[in-house]
MDTraj code that builds the backbone (N, CA, C; nanometers):
import mdtraj as md
import numpy as np

residues = "MET MET GLY CYS SER SER GLY GLY ARG ASP PRO GLU LYS VAL PHE LEU SER GLU MET VAL ASN LEU GLY LYS GLY PHE LEU ASP VAL PHE VAL GLY PHE GLY ASP MET VAL THR GLY HIS".split()
xyz = np.array([
    [-0.2041, -2.8990, 1.0260],
    [-0.0007, -2.8696, 1.0307],
    [-0.0316, -2.7483, 1.1483],
    [-0.0759, -2.7616, 1.2701],
    [-0.0774, -2.7212, 1.3319],
    [-0.0578, -2.7790, 1.4936],
    [0.0244, -2.8301, 1.5295],
    [0.0185, -2.9194, 1.6600],
    [0.1445, -2.8389, 1.7822],
    [0.2137, -2.8706, 1.8941],
    [0.1993, -2.8128, 1.9960],
    [0.3197, -2.8106, 1.9532],
    [0.4434, -2.7238, 1.9837],
    [0.5365, -2.6603, 1.9317],
    [0.6009, -2.6469, 2.0481],
    [0.6822, -2.7636, 2.0746],
    [0.7948, -2.7605, 2.2260],
    [0.8882, -2.6026, 2.2548],
    [0.8828, -2.5107, 2.3460],
    [1.0168, -2.4125, 2.3760],
    [0.9681, -2.3399, 2.2020],
    [0.7573, -2.3561, 2.2100],
    [0.7646, -2.1517, 2.0985],
    [0.8359, -2.2390, 2.0278],
    [0.8447, -2.1343, 1.9149],
    [0.9722, -2.1622, 1.7501],
    [1.0390, -2.2402, 1.7061],
    [0.9701, -2.2608, 1.6797],
    [1.0776, -2.4988, 1.6074],
    [1.1613, -2.3977, 1.4691],
    [1.2623, -2.3842, 1.5275],
    [1.3644, -2.3596, 1.4480],
    [1.3102, -2.3889, 1.3305],
    [1.3548, -2.5134, 1.2812],
    [1.2728, -2.5105, 1.1593],
    [1.1530, -2.5584, 1.0596],
    [1.1079, -2.4958, 1.1294],
    [0.9851, -2.4291, 1.1504],
    [0.9925, -2.3470, 1.0243],
    [1.0892, -2.2932, 1.1119],
    [1.0562, -2.0538, 1.0689],
    [1.1914, -2.0969, 0.9318],
    [1.3153, -2.1725, 0.9835],
    [1.4339, -2.1433, 0.8284],
    [1.2678, -2.1977, 0.7068],
    [1.1766, -2.3610, 0.7190],
    [1.1416, -2.3614, 0.6254],
    [1.0689, -2.1982, 0.5673],
    [0.9834, -2.1654, 0.6944],
    [0.8680, -2.0549, 0.6314],
    [0.9559, -1.9469, 0.5270],
    [1.0692, -1.9676, 0.5900],
    [1.1207, -1.8099, 0.5276],
    [1.1821, -1.8865, 0.4245],
    [1.1941, -1.9816, 0.3943],
    [1.3175, -2.0561, 0.1831],
    [1.0435, -2.0482, 0.1435],
    [1.0401, -2.0473, 0.1367],
    [0.9082, -2.0144, 0.1735],
    [0.8205, -1.8912, 0.0478],
    [0.8928, -1.8019, 0.1659],
    [0.8770, -1.6117, 0.2046],
    [1.0243, -1.6359, 0.0965],
    [1.0920, -1.6561, 0.0568],
    [1.1996, -1.5602, -0.0470],
    [1.1602, -1.6471, -0.1079],
    [1.1081, -1.7939, -0.1167],
    [1.0655, -1.8562, -0.3156],
    [0.9118, -1.7673, -0.3275],
    [0.8333, -1.7235, -0.2854],
    [0.7721, -1.6317, -0.2726],
    [0.7822, -1.4717, -0.4110],
    [0.8895, -1.4023, -0.2888],
    [0.9513, -1.3003, -0.3590],
    [1.0474, -1.3500, -0.4859],
    [1.1305, -1.3824, -0.5002],
    [1.1566, -1.4810, -0.5888],
    [1.0798, -1.4935, -0.7214],
    [0.9156, -1.6117, -0.6724],
    [0.8933, -1.5661, -0.8008],
    [0.7824, -1.4149, -0.8261],
    [0.6999, -1.3623, -0.7505],
    [0.7258, -1.1919, -0.8238],
    [0.8301, -1.1123, -0.8715],
    [0.9512, -1.1907, -0.7916],
    [1.0692, -1.0195, -0.8956],
    [1.0494, -1.1454, -1.0136],
    [1.0468, -1.2912, -1.0662],
    [1.0119, -1.3539, -1.1674],
    [0.9087, -1.3551, -1.2985],
    [0.8329, -1.2584, -1.1877],
    [0.7605, -1.2848, -1.3246],
    [0.6393, -1.1442, -1.3764],
    [0.7752, -1.0630, -1.2796],
    [0.7383, -0.9000, -1.3196],
    [0.8195, -0.9302, -1.4290],
    [0.9800, -0.9488, -1.3473],
    [1.0941, -0.9238, -1.5275],
    [1.0031, -1.0202, -1.6062],
    [0.9844, -1.1003, -1.5760],
    [0.8915, -1.1997, -1.7590],
    [0.8124, -1.0811, -1.8552],
    [0.7419, -1.0133, -1.7120],
    [0.6544, -0.9257, -1.8464],
    [0.7069, -0.8303, -1.9116],
    [0.8307, -0.7383, -1.7671],
    [0.9334, -0.6735, -1.8219],
    [0.9908, -0.6869, -2.0159],
    [1.0012, -0.7691, -2.0692],
    [1.0867, -0.8566, -2.0898],
    [1.0008, -0.8445, -2.2453],
    [0.8706, -0.9517, -2.1720],
    [0.7810, -0.9589, -2.2837],
    [0.7320, -0.8223, -2.3333],
    [0.6787, -0.7541, -2.2961],
    [0.6497, -0.6061, -2.3158],
    [0.4799, -0.6436, -2.2624],
    [0.4839, -0.7396, -2.1548],
    [0.2831, -0.7158, -2.1276],
    [0.2098, -0.5875, -2.0373],
])
top = md.Topology()
chain = top.add_chain()
for i, resn in enumerate(residues, 1):
    res = top.add_residue(resn, chain, resSeq=i)
    for name in ("N", "CA", "C"):
        top.add_atom(name, md.element.get_by_symbol(name[0]), res)
traj = md.Trajectory(xyz[None], top)
């Protein structure tokens, strides 16, 4: 998926990557919270 990007950083790709990072962070928090609740 690495193609030629005009003007360096493509705002849409930057936005998507930020959303992916937010999703991963939320998932980590959710899993950690679930572990605390279940006592694992």
